[in-house]
C-alpha positions as a printed NumPy array, in Angstrom:
array([[128.742,  77.811, 266.268],
       [126.673,  76.045, 263.605],
       [127.595,  73.01 , 261.547],
       [127.329,  73.986, 257.872],
       [126.928,  70.798, 255.867],
       [126.482,  72.284, 252.396],
       [126.109,  75.555, 250.538],
       [125.256,  76.6  , 247.027],
       [123.018,  78.744, 244.907],
       [119.253,  78.836, 245.099],
       [117.218,  78.05 , 242.01 ],
       [116.182,  81.715, 241.781],
       [117.813,  84.952, 242.928],
       [114.734,  87.026, 243.746],
       [114.557,  86.794, 247.552],
       [114.365,  90.248, 249.076],
       [114.838,  89.024, 252.652],
       [116.994,  86.366, 254.2  ],
       [114.891,  83.603, 255.722],
       [115.55 ,  80.532, 257.868],
       [113.596,  77.456, 256.8  ],
       [112.747,  74.807, 259.394],
       [113.33 ,  71.443, 257.681],
       [112.52 ,  68.989, 260.508],
       [109.567,  70.483, 262.37 ],
       [111.788,  71.824, 265.165],
       [111.17 ,  75.587, 265.249],
       [113.488,  76.037, 268.249],
       [116.468,  75.155, 266.049],
       [115.305,  77.545, 263.351],
       [114.822,  80.301, 265.955],
       [118.404,  79.837, 267.167],
       [119.789,  80.335, 263.651],
       [117.406,  83.239, 262.978],
       [118.525,  84.945, 266.191],
       [122.168,  84.692, 265.078],
       [121.1  ,  86.444, 261.865],
       [119.504,  89.339, 263.747],
       [116.014,  87.915, 263.86 ],
       [115.319,  87.122, 260.223],
       [111.942,  85.509, 259.482],
       [111.363,  81.777, 259.855],
       [109.164,  79.548, 257.752],
       [108.539,  75.828, 257.812],
       [109.045,  73.492, 254.853],
       [109.706,  70.101, 256.406],
       [111.799,  67.818, 254.176],
       [113.488,  65.018, 256.09 ],
       [115.215,  63.759, 252.929],
       [117.654,  66.686, 253.209],
       [119.257,  65.355, 256.427],
       [119.596,  68.81 , 257.964],
       [117.71 ,  70.915, 260.489],
       [117.469,  74.282, 258.752],
       [118.182,  75.987, 255.464],
       [119.238,  79.631, 255.294],
       [118.076,  81.312, 252.11 ],
       [120.186,  84.445, 251.725],
       [118.315,  87.461, 250.394],
       [119.295,  90.882, 249.1  ],
       [119.223,  92.158, 252.703],
       [122.347,  90.158, 253.621],
       [124.775,  93.121, 253.606],
       [122.569,  94.905, 256.157],
       [122.536,  91.829, 258.356],
       [126.302,  91.893, 258.455],
       [126.719,  95.598, 259.197],
       [126.43 ,  97.203, 262.569],
       [128.347,  94.517, 264.41 ],
       [132.048,  93.974, 264.649],
       [133.492,  95.672, 261.57 ],
       [136.292,  93.161, 261.103],
       [133.885,  90.249, 261.443],
       [131.463,  91.787, 258.933],
       [134.29 ,  92.46 , 256.485],
       [135.395,  88.828, 256.777],
       [131.89 ,  87.613, 255.935],
       [131.66 ,  89.958, 252.964],
       [135.002,  88.706, 251.66 ],
       [133.847,  85.106, 252.095],
       [130.558,  85.796, 250.275],
       [132.479,  87.536, 247.49 ],
       [134.69 ,  84.492, 247.008],
       [131.611,  82.256, 246.867],
       [130.018,  84.468, 244.238],
       [133.157,  84.153, 242.146],
       [132.873,  80.361, 242.139],
       [129.524,  80.429, 240.348],
       [130.045,  83.254, 237.841]])
């Protein structure tokens, strides 16, 4: 239900937890995304040059965020993430 406008790798790969970053000073939008990701933390780093509302920084906890729900849905996300990883190796 969200419009993903871009994706890629972070500059560093040391994030332990997934976090939603508010980019426009609209925490309600960030809370909506965080709720969809089982309540991950939110932080604010406003940058209106990015032309987006939020950034999701995926941490090492991502597999746990995907488990516990619909097994087929979680498997689909894991497959998708695996394909993305393959693009940048």
